[in-house]
N, C-alpha and C positions, 0 to 999 in steps of 0.2 A: 484274604487278599492274595490272589495267585500271581498277579503282576501289577506293576505300578500304575497302569492305565485306570485301574479301579478307583484311584484317587479322584478321577473325574466324577465318578458316580457318587462318591462320598461328599464331594463339594456341593453337588446339587442337593443332596439330602440334608446337608448341613444348613443351607439357607432356608429350605422348607421347614425343617424342624425348629430352627431358630424363630421363624415367624410364628409357628404354632405355640412355642413356649412363651413368647411375648404376649400372645393373646391369653394364654392360661394365667400368666402372672398379673396382667393388668385388668383382665375381665372388663373390657369397656362396656359402658351402658349405651346400647345402640338404639337410635330412634328409627323405628320402622314406619315407613310411609304407606303408600299404596301397595298392597300385597298381590294385586291382580297379575303381575308378571311372574310372581313366585308360584307358579302352578306347573303341574306335570300332566302328561297324557294319562288318562285313566287306563287301567289294565283291562284288556279284553281277552276272552277265551274263545277258541274256535268252536263254532257250532255249524251244523249242516244248513240251518236256515237262519240267516242273520236277523230276519224280521221278528223272530221269536224271542230274541234276547235284547233287552234295552241296554243302553250304555250304563255301566256301573259308575257310581260316584257323581252322577249328573241329575239335575232336576230337568226333566225333559221339556216340560212346558209346551207340549206339542200344539195345543190350541190356544196358547196365550201369546199376547203381544209383548210380554215381559221377556227380556233376555235372561237366559239361564247361564250360570257361571260354574266353572270348576272350583272346588274348594281349595283354599290356599294350602301350600305345603306346611306352613307354620301358622299357629294360632296368633291372632292379632293381640298385642299386649294391651292390658287394661289402661295403663297410664301413658301410653305412647312410647315408652322405652323398655328395653329388655336387656338383661345381661348376656354377654357372649356365651357364658357357660350354659345358660338356659336354652339359648338358640341351638347350641351345639348338642345338648342332650336331646332336644326335639329331633334334630337332624340325624343323630346317630341312632335313635330309636327307629327312625324310618329306614335307615340304611343297613340295619342289622339283618343279615341273611337268615332264613329259617334254619332252625337246628336240624329239622328233619329234611334230608336231601330229597325225599319223595315229594316235598312241597315245591321244589324247584321245577317249573314247567318244562316238559320235554320238547315242546313244540316251539316254532318260531314266533317272534312277536307279532301281535295282531294290532294293526294301526289303521287309522282312517285313510282313504285313498289320496287325500291331499298331503299326507305327512311325508316330508322329504328333507334331507340335509343338503345344504349348499356347501360346496368345497371350492374355495378360491385358490387356483393354482394346480397345475398338473405335474408338479415335480415329484420327487420321491415321497415326501410327506403326504401330498394330495392323493397320489395313487395308492399308497398304503392305507390311508384313512378310508378310501373308497372300498378297498378289498376287505378290511375288517368290518365295515358296515354291511357289505354284501354278505359276508359269512354269517352275520347275525340276522339277515333278512330285512335290513333297514334300507329303504331307497335313498338315493343320493343323486346329485348332479354336480359335475365338475366344470367350473368355468376357467378356461385358460385364455389369457389375453393374446398369446402368441399362436403360431401355427404348428407347434411341435410340442410333444410331451418331454418330460425329463428335467426341466428347469436347469439347475447347475450341474446336472450330468449331461454333458454335451460332447458327443464324439463327432468330429468333422470327417466326412468321407470325401476324399478328393475326386474330382471328375474323371469318369472313365475315358474322356477324350484324350487323356495322356496315356502313355504306355502303362498297362495294368501291372500292379504288383500284388503280392499276397497280403500285404498289410498297408493298404492305401488310406490310412487314417491316423489321427492322433486325438487324444482326449483333451479337449479344451477346458473341461471342468474336472470333476473328480476322476482320479486316474489310478489310485493305489489304496489298498485296504490292509491295515495291520491286523493280524489275527491275535487279538488280546481281549481282555475282559470287557473293556468299554465298547468294543465293536462286535460283540457276540451276535447281536440281532442281524447284522449284515451277513455273516456267514450262515446263520440259520436260514435266512431268506434265500441265499444261494442254493442251499440244499432243497428248500421247499420248492423252488422254481426249476430244479434240475440243472443248475449251472455249475455244479462241482467239477464237471469235466471241462469247463471253460477256464478254469483257474490256472494262471501262469505265475510262477514265482517272480516277484518284482525285485530287480537288482537295485538296492538303494545306493550302493557306492562300490567303487573298485580302487585298489591301491594306485593304479596308474591313471585314474581320472586326473584331468589337468587343473592346475591352480595357476592363475595369471593375475598378478597384482603389481602395481607400480612399474609396469612394463618389464616385469621379470616372470619367467615361467619355471615351474617345477611340477612335481606330481603330488597327489594327495598324501601319499605315505611320507614323502620328504617334508612336506609342509607341516605335518603333524609332529615333527621332531623339534628339539630346542634350537634356537639360533635365529639370526636375521636372514630369512630366506628371500625377502622382497624389498630390501633397502628401505625399511621403515625407520627413517632417520629420527622422527620425532618421538618414537617409542623407546623409553629407557631399557637398557639391556636386562635389568632385573625382571621385566615382564616378558621380553622376547625369550629369555632362557628359563622362565619359571617352570618348575616341575611340581607335579601334584599326583597323588594316587587317588583315583576316583573310587566310587562306591562299588565297582566291580573288581577292585584290586588292580586296575590297569594304570600304568604310569602314562600321564599325558603331559604335554608341554605347550608352552607359548599361549596362543589364543585359547586352546582347549583347557589348559591348566588354569588360566585366569577365570574363565567362565565357570568351570567345574568347582573351583574353590569358593566361588560366590554363591553358586546355586545348590551345591551338594548338602550343606547343612539343612536347608529347607526340604530338599528332596528326601533325605534320610529321615527327617522327623515325620514327614507325611506318610512315608511307608511304614515306619515303626509304630507310630501312635497318631492316627490321623487327627483326632480332636485337638490334641496338644500341638501338633505341627501346624494345623490350619489356623489355630488361634494366633500362633506366632507369625505366620505369613500375613494374616489380616491386619497386623500392626502396620504393615506397609502397603495396605490396599490403596493408599493415597498416591503411591509412588509409581512412576514409570520406571522401566528398566534403567534408563539413563540416570534418572535422579537417584535411584537406589545405589547404583554402582559408584556414583561420585560422592554421595552424602553419607551413606551408611558404612558398615564395617569394612568393606574392601577399600573404600575411599580412593578409588583409582583416579588418577589425573584425567582430565577431560580428553586430552589427545589419545590416551589409552582406551577410553570407552569408545571413541570414534573408530579406533583401530579394530576393537572387538566387534562393533556393529558391522563394519565393512566385511569382515570375514564370516560372521555367523548369522547375519540377518540381511534384510533389505534396508536401503537408506531410509531412516526414520522409523525403522522397526523398534528401536529401543525407546521410542516415545509412547509405546503402548504399555499396558499394565504390566508391572513386574510379576504379579500373580499369574498372569496369562503366560508369561515367558516360562515360569516354573512348570506349569501344567503342560505346556507344549514340549518341554524337555523330557517329561516323563513318557510322552508318546513316542518321541523319536529317539530317545536314549534311555531305555528302561534300565534302572539300576539293579534289577534282580536277574534278568535273563535276556537271552537273545529272542527277539520277536520276528517271526516271518511275515513278510509283506507279499501281497498278491495283487495281480491285475487280471483283467478278463480278456480272453481271446476274442477279438472282434471289437474291443473297446467297451467302455462302461455302459454304452447304450444298449448292450445286450441285456443288461439288468432291467432297464426301462422297458424294453420291448417285451420281456417276459412278464413284467408286472402289468403292462397294458393288456397283454393277451389273457390274463387271468380275470379281467373285468368284463362283466356282462354289459355295463353301460359305459361307453367310451366318453372321454372328455369332449366338451364343445369348444372348438378352437375359434380364435378370433373374437372371443367374448370377453371384453374388458369390463370388469365390475367397476362402476362409478360411485355407487353409494350403498350403504347398508343402514337400515333404520328399523327400530322395533315398533311394533304396533299391536294393540289389543283389539283383535278384529274377529268378525264372524267368517267362518270358512265359506259360506255361500256368497259372501261379498267378494272375497279374494279369488274364489274359483266359481264364477257364475255359470260357466259352461259344463261344470262337472256334475254328474248325476249324484243326487243327495245320497248320503250313506245312512241307512236306517238306524244305525247305532248312535249317530251323532245328531242331537237336536238341531233343528234348523236355525234357531236363534242363539245357540250357545257360542260364546267367545273363546278365543285361544290366543296366547301370546306368540304372534308371528314375527319373523324377521323379513323385512321387505328388501329385496335385492334388485338394484337397478343396473342394467347393462347397457353400454354404449350402443345406441342404434337398435335396441331391442325393447320389448315390453317388460314391465316390472313383473317380477315373480316373487312368490311368498314361500318361506321355508320355516320349519320348526327350529332349526339350528343353522348357524353359519360357522364354518371352520376356515380361518384364514391361514394358509400355508406359505404365503408370499413373504419375501424379505420385508422388514419393517419400512424400508425406504419406499417400497411399492405400496405398502398398506397406507402410507401417509398420503398417497395420491387418491385414495378412496375416501369419500366423505363418510366418516363415522361419527360426526359431531353429536348425533343424537343417541348413539349407542352408549349406555351407561358403562363407564370405565373409571378406574381409579386415576388419580393424578399421576401416579408412578407409571401406570400402563401407558398413558398418553406421552409422558416424558420419554419413556423407553422407545416408543415408536418414532419420536422426533430425534432423539440424541444417540441412541445406541450405535456404537461404531461398527462399520463394515469395512473390511480391508479391500483396497484396490489390487487387482492382479491383471497381468497381461500375459498371453501366450501367443507365440508365433511358430507355425509349423511350415517346413519346406519339404516338398516332395522332390527327391533327387533321382537321377537315372540309376544310381547304384547306392548301396549302403557303404559309402566310401569310408565312413568313420571306423569300419571294422576291417578294412582291406588295405593293401599296399603299404603295410607297415603301421597303419593306424590300429589301435587295439581297444577302442572304446565300445566294448560289448556290454552295454548297460551302465547304470550309475549316472553321475552328473559331473560336469566340469563347472567351475565357477571363476569369476573374474570381477574386477572393479570397473570394467568397461561397460558400455551401455547394455549389452545383452545379459549381463550378470550371471545367468545360469543356463547351461545347455544340457538338456536331458536326453540321454540315449535310450532308445526303446528297449524294453526287456523282452518283447515278443519278436519272433522271426530272426533270432540271433543266427548269423552265419548264412542266411539264405541269399540266393542270387536274385538279381532283378532290382526294380525300383524300391526305394524305402523312404520313410518319412522321419525326419529328425525335428524334435522340438528345439528350435534354434535359440529360443529365448523364453525364459519363465521369470517374470518379474513380480515383485510385491512392493507395497508401500510407495514411497516417493518415486522410486525407479519406475514403477508401473504408471504412476500419474504422468510422469514426463514422457515415457515411451508411448503411452496411450494417446498423447496429443498428436502423434504422427499417424494414428490409425483411423481410417474411415470405416467404422464398424459395419460389416455386412449384416443383413437380416439373418439371424441364426438358423432359419429354416432353408436358406438358399445354398445351393451347391454352385460355387463360382465357376465361370467359364475361364479356362486357362488362357484364352486369348483376349480377355478383358483389358481395357485400358487401365493402366496402373495410376491410381490417384497420385498427385504430385508429391504429397508428403509421405506416402508409403514407399515411394522411390528412395526418399531420404532414409526411411526406416530400413529398407533392404540394404542400402549402401553401408549403414552402420553395422548391420548383422554380418554381411559378407566380409567386411574388414575384420570384425571380431573373430569370425570362424577361421579366416585365413591366418591370423596371428596365433590363435590358440593351437591350430593343427598343422602349422607350417605348410600350407597349401596356397596356391595362387587364387586371388579373388576372381580373375577372369575365368579360371577353370570351374570354380563354384557356380558362377553364373551360367556357364555352358552346361553344367550338370543339372541345373534346375529345370524341373518340369512345371511346377506351380507352387504357390505359397498361400497361406491363410493366416491372418492376424486378427486377434480378438481382444478387446478391452472390456473387462467385466464391469468396471465402474460406470462406463458410459453405454452400457446395454440397457435400454429402457425397461426390459423385463426383469432385471435383477438389481441394477443400481449399486452393485458391489459384488465381491466374490464370495465372502463368507463373514459371519459375525466374528469380531475380534474385539473383545471388551476393552474399553479404555479404563484408566485408573478410577476406582470407586464404583464402577458400573455393576460389578458382581454383587456387592453388598447392598447396593441401592435398588436394583431392578429385578434381580432374578426371581424371587418368590412371587412377584406380581405377574410376570410374564408366563408362568406355568400354572396360572389359575384362570378360570373362565371369567368373562365379563357379561354384562347384560343379563344378570340374574341366571347365569348358567346356560345362556343360549348363543353366546359368541365366544369362540375358542381360538387360542393362539397355538399354532403348530409350526413345524419346520425346525431346522437345525438350531436356530437361535433360541427356541423355547424348549431346550432339552438339556440333558446332562453333558452332551458332547457336541457343542456348537462347532460348526465348520466340517462336520463329518456326516456321512450317510447314516451311520448308526444313530446319531442324534435325531435326525429327521424321522427315522423309522420308530424310534421310541416315543417321539411326540405324538405319533398317530395312535399308539396304544393308549396314551393318556387321554386324548380328546374323545376317543370313542368310549372309553370308560366313563367319562363325564356325561356324554349323551345318554348312555345306557343307564347311568346312575340317576339321571333326572326323569327320563320318560319310560324306561323299560327296566325298572329296578329289579324285578323278579328274575331277570335274565343275567344280572350282573355276576352271580357265582359261576354261571356257565362261561361267560366271557373271560373272567379272570382265570378259570381253570385252563382254558384253551390258550390264552394269550399272555397270562401273567399280569403283573402290574408294571407301570412305568418305573424306570430306574431312578427317577427323581424322588421317589418315595422309599423310605426305609422299610415300611410294612404297609399292609392294607389299611390299618387304622389311621396312619398319618395321611394316606391318600384320601380317605373319607373326610377327615377333619379339614384338610386343605380345600377340598371341594366345597364343603359347607361354608368355609370362610369366603370362598369365591362367590357364593350366592349373595353374600352381604358385604362384598369387598368395599364398595363405595360407602356404605353406611358405617362400616368399621373404620375406614379412613377418616371420615368426618367426625366420628366419636373420639378418635385419638387427638384430633386438633381442636 
């Protein structure tokens, strides 16, 4: 473990390995029904004349009215039930790569002309899944409901109708990237796409960033010392003056001391001995941060916990899982070393544009998937206008996934990869897709955090001029705006600049979001547009907050304004939330199920939620590796060694064996769940 963020990786592996061990210990007797969906694409080898080589593993039945079928991947049990260990052995025998590397095909996969993978969503996970499939020679089609790629990577560019600046944008979505173990895939992708020269060091904080609470102002460096800096009358002095030495040997005070003394025992244990530390933390998986701090060892008075939440989180943030708070603290405050953070010149959209440029087949925009349904069908029925493929018998069936799109004709695919947030997936009819109970419950209940961002383009970067010294970092307050983020790019430059005047989470975002009339995220707004009534109220609040924090006149801020943009992620129909943020108990209940396939290996969950690192780009990228490995493992098994050599394995698995076992369990996940109950 080189840094604390790798705990995120170990957490994912813990839940997968725990599930595997439970199956090993219980060895459930599984009732196997119709095996027709448990079939894989036959392996084809390239030949000069395809008419000279019949399909392998198929009964051609060229002149017969009888339909021919692919052989099932697993033999039918004699008595209707089979033990998990027997199924696993059959699966592992199939997935064992050849000992002789020369037996691994050097050529690309050969597949029928109708073989294609459907990808729902053109965010980071969707684009990366497409690129990995493309590199393996596997066709795909991306369905994007909106009119732009990138999903929750969204850089808003202000209209050129206003005076142009060098940095006329702000990142409404992902905006910063920590260079640590859990995010290695992100930086590897930067290098792959030639974006290393676009990286700018992100300024997380400055000593002179502003802190304004209870109508009292000071600086970050002063606020981090002992004492009552903000007239916190209901907080006993023992907490205001609390002193604690953190895991880096640094003395911290007040809020930081109270939080560190509660969190550090868990943080230290996770870094020292993950298994032992995680087992200890899971004793409190039932707990929210608020309930842990009040009921367990710190036993802080409730007013103290409210005080801590106000300074260290969004309103209501302490109602989320305590385990989530511990993991987040390892990301933002590594107990072992300083972590550098980076952003991208031009905004995070340059990553999306580079990913898009690498694809031969671009996404289809404005295509909202309305339903997915499995079917055991003949290709000539699904694709009546397609020229017959000599290697595939006319009457042979295949397990297809039927995808319906709003206003479009139905299409058929060999696999479907859903990369959209679970809230959006719930708007797609998947009633007939075989899933476990836990998978369906996760789609319905898994918590996504609300977030609001507001950017204002000003005539000057006034926050860096005229005695203002806010060159990067963020100021915070208990007023409506909560957090003001100063850009780390363009420091000291002349001309217009864009300031993120409010970044809100949790209940603060829910309330502020009620004032926002969300624009379509593909629109560039006209600076002369009519301001919606409630956004005028929003701006009034923001101008007042900026004026108080920075000791400037509201009227002057209004005169300095060229344009503004406000966005509420929870009420955006394409996301319905900003990022996955597990509630108490959701880790232990759902994680293993959402990182395994459904529909007998033909429906796959991808995206940040189904990864080791939810809420981060790195998680979305890693989920793409996992789902493509699943597709190859089912239909292009002989190419799996090549894929794993080039792309590695998903970080949710501790080794290739656990990846294979978890995949086999995914093929029978519904039957295994039924056997358990």
